[in-house]
C-alpha positions as CSV (number, residue, x, y, z in Angstrom):
1,X,-39.3,-2.6,10.9
2,X,-36.5,-2.5,8.3
3,X,-36.1,1.3,8.9
4,X,-35.1,0.6,12.5
5,X,-32.1,-1.6,11.7
6,X,-28.9,-0.3,10.1
7,X,-28.6,-1.5,6.5
8,X,-25.2,0.1,5.7
9,X,-21.9,-0.7,7.2
10,X,-20.0,1.8,9.4
11,X,-16.9,2.7,7.3
12,X,-14.8,3.2,10.4
13,X,-15.3,-0.5,11.4
14,X,-14.6,-1.8,7.9
15,X,-11.6,0.3,7.2
16,X,-9.4,-0.9,10.1
17,X,-5.7,-0.4,9.8
18,X,-4.2,-3.5,8.0
19,X,-0.7,-4.1,6.9
20,X,1.6,-6.4,5.0
21,X,1.5,-10.1,5.8
22,X,4.6,-12.2,5.0
23,X,4.2,-15.9,5.2
24,X,7.0,-18.5,4.6
25,X,6.2,-21.4,2.4
26,X,7.5,-23.8,5.0
27,X,5.1,-22.6,7.8
28,X,2.4,-25.0,9.0
29,X,-0.3,-22.5,8.3
30,X,0.7,-22.0,4.7
31,X,-1.0,-25.3,3.7
32,X,-4.3,-23.9,4.9
33,X,-3.7,-20.6,3.3
34,X,-2.8,-22.0,-0.1
35,X,-5.6,-24.5,0.1
36,X,-8.1,-21.8,0.8
37,X,-6.9,-20.0,-2.4
38,X,-6.6,-23.0,-4.6
39,X,-10.1,-22.5,-6.2
40,X,-10.6,-19.8,-8.8
41,X,-13.9,-18.9,-7.1
42,X,-12.0,-18.4,-3.8
43,X,-9.5,-16.1,-5.5
44,X,-12.2,-14.1,-7.1
45,X,-13.9,-13.7,-3.7
46,X,-10.7,-12.6,-2.0
47,X,-9.9,-10.1,-4.8
48,X,-13.4,-8.8,-4.6
49,X,-13.1,-8.2,-0.9
50,X,-9.9,-6.2,-1.5
51,X,-12.0,-3.9,-3.7
52,X,-14.8,-3.5,-1.2
53,X,-15.9,-5.3,2.0
54,X,-19.1,-7.1,1.3
55,X,-21.7,-9.5,2.6
56,X,-22.0,-13.1,1.3
57,X,-25.0,-12.3,-0.7
58,X,-23.3,-9.3,-2.3
59,X,-20.3,-11.5,-3.2
60,X,-22.7,-14.1,-4.6
61,X,-24.2,-11.6,-7.0
62,X,-20.9,-10.0,-7.9
63,X,-19.0,-13.1,-8.9
64,X,-22.2,-15.0,-10.1
65,X,-22.1,-18.1,-7.9
66,X,-24.4,-19.6,-5.4
67,X,-24.6,-18.3,-1.8
68,X,-23.8,-21.7,-0.5
69,X,-20.5,-21.8,-2.5
70,X,-19.6,-18.3,-1.3
71,X,-20.2,-19.2,2.3
72,X,-18.0,-22.3,1.9
73,X,-15.1,-20.3,0.5
74,X,-15.5,-17.6,3.0
75,X,-15.3,-20.2,5.8
76,X,-12.1,-21.5,4.3
77,X,-10.7,-18.0,3.9
78,X,-11.6,-17.2,7.6
79,X,-9.8,-20.4,8.8
80,X,-6.7,-19.3,6.9
81,X,-6.9,-15.8,8.5
82,X,-7.3,-14.1,5.1
83,X,-10.7,-12.6,5.8
84,X,-12.6,-11.6,9.0
85,X,-16.1,-10.3,9.9
86,X,-15.6,-6.5,9.9
87,X,-19.2,-5.5,10.6
88,X,-22.8,-6.5,10.7
89,X,-25.7,-5.2,8.5
90,X,-29.4,-6.0,8.4
91,X,-31.2,-6.9,5.3
92,X,-34.5,-5.3,4.4
93,X,-36.2,-8.3,5.9
94,X,-34.4,-7.7,9.2
95,X,-31.9,-10.6,8.9
96,X,-28.4,-10.1,10.3
97,X,-25.7,-10.2,7.6
98,X,-22.0,-10.4,8.2
99,X,-19.7,-8.0,6.3
100,X,-16.4,-9.6,5.3
101,X,-13.1,-7.8,4.7
102,X,-9.6,-8.9,4.0
103,X,-7.3,-9.3,7.0
104,X,-4.3,-7.7,5.4
105,X,-3.7,-5.1,2.7
106,X,-1.1,-7.3,1.0
107,X,0.0,-10.9,1.3
108,X,3.5,-12.2,0.4
109,X,4.4,-15.9,0.4
110,X,8.1,-16.4,0.6
111,X,10.4,-19.3,-0.1
112,X,13.4,-19.3,2.2
113,X,14.3,-16.6,4.7
114,X,11.6,-13.8,4.6
115,X,13.7,-11.6,7.0
116,X,16.0,-10.7,4.1
117,X,13.0,-9.6,2.0
118,X,11.7,-7.4,4.9
119,X,15.2,-6.0,5.5
120,X,15.5,-5.1,1.8
121,X,12.1,-3.4,1.9
122,X,13.1,-1.5,5.0
123,X,16.5,-0.5,3.5
124,X,14.7,0.7,0.3
125,X,12.2,2.7,2.4
126,X,15.0,4.3,4.4
127,X,16.9,5.1,1.2
128,X,13.8,6.8,-0.3
129,X,13.3,8.8,2.8
130,X,16.9,9.9,2.9
131,X,16.6,10.8,-0.8
132,X,13.5,12.9,-0.1
133,X,15.2,14.8,2.7
134,X,18.2,15.3,0.4
135,X,16.0,16.7,-2.4
136,X,14.4,19.1,0.0
137,X,17.8,20.3,1.1
138,X,18.9,20.7,-2.6
139,X,15.8,22.7,-3.4
140,X,16.3,24.9,-0.4
141,X,20.0,25.4,-1.2
142,X,19.3,26.4,-4.8
143,X,16.4,28.6,-3.7
144,X,18.4,30.7,-1.2
145,X,20.8,33.4,-2.4
146,X,24.3,33.3,-1.0
147,X,24.8,36.5,1.1
148,X,28.1,37.9,2.1
149,X,27.7,40.4,5.0
150,X,31.1,42.1,4.3
151,X,30.4,42.9,0.6
152,X,29.2,46.5,0.0
153,X,25.6,46.8,-1.2
154,X,26.7,48.3,-4.6
155,X,28.6,45.2,-5.6
156,X,26.7,42.3,-7.2
157,X,26.3,39.4,-4.9
158,X,27.2,35.8,-6.0
159,X,23.6,34.8,-5.3
160,X,22.3,37.4,-7.8
161,X,24.1,35.6,-10.7
162,X,22.1,32.5,-10.0
163,X,18.3,32.7,-10.4
164,X,16.7,31.2,-7.3
165,X,15.6,27.6,-7.9
166,X,15.9,27.8,-11.7
167,X,14.4,24.7,-13.4
168,X,16.8,22.0,-14.6
169,X,16.5,21.0,-18.3
170,X,13.9,23.8,-18.6
171,X,11.1,22.1,-16.7
172,X,12.2,20.4,-13.4
173,X,12.9,22.2,-10.2
174,X,16.4,21.2,-8.8
175,X,14.9,19.3,-5.8
176,X,12.7,17.2,-8.1
177,X,15.5,16.5,-10.5
178,X,17.7,15.4,-7.6
179,X,14.9,13.1,-6.3
180,X,14.2,11.6,-9.7
181,X,17.9,11.0,-10.3
182,X,18.2,9.3,-6.9
183,X,15.2,7.1,-7.8
184,X,16.9,6.1,-11.0
185,X,20.1,5.1,-9.1
186,X,18.0,3.1,-6.6
187,X,16.2,1.4,-9.4
188,X,19.5,0.4,-11.1
189,X,20.9,-0.8,-7.7
190,X,17.7,-2.9,-7.1
191,X,17.9,-4.3,-10.6
192,X,21.5,-5.3,-10.1
193,X,20.6,-6.9,-6.7
194,X,17.8,-8.9,-8.3
195,X,20.0,-9.9,-11.3
196,X,22.8,-11.0,-9.0
């Protein structure tokens, strides 16, 4: 009978798209969330689920605790919306087992206004994208030769004196050097913002 029932999870069901969850310390649900993570065992379970969605019995074996203890902590984590039942499997004896997975890829607990944190993250992402576009343009600009249509063919062109996309400092292409330099500038600005 065990061959008739699925014993493995469907990866498409377990790997649903999850995102960043930002919770303010002052929210009513934060007490439940922090309470569910107050135990070391609960934190181990939660971290283990981020590595791989699992059944309660698999978690019990992995973190070396009783099945009853695992189910207690999973119930608390579910009430706090930190984990959910992502799939169902069947044991070799034909028993239905729930597969648990984390609700979010990342969890951030903020003190104060979280909108400024999200705005900072969005601004940083926008700056990195603009930097990436700029580095592609720099690479393209260095890679193309400057052509002047009115110059006779026998005269050397300005573009001939510059080797196309010659590495900077002997090992970095110009676009990569531009991107790396921009990241350094963004890092300095971010460090200054945090220091301030």
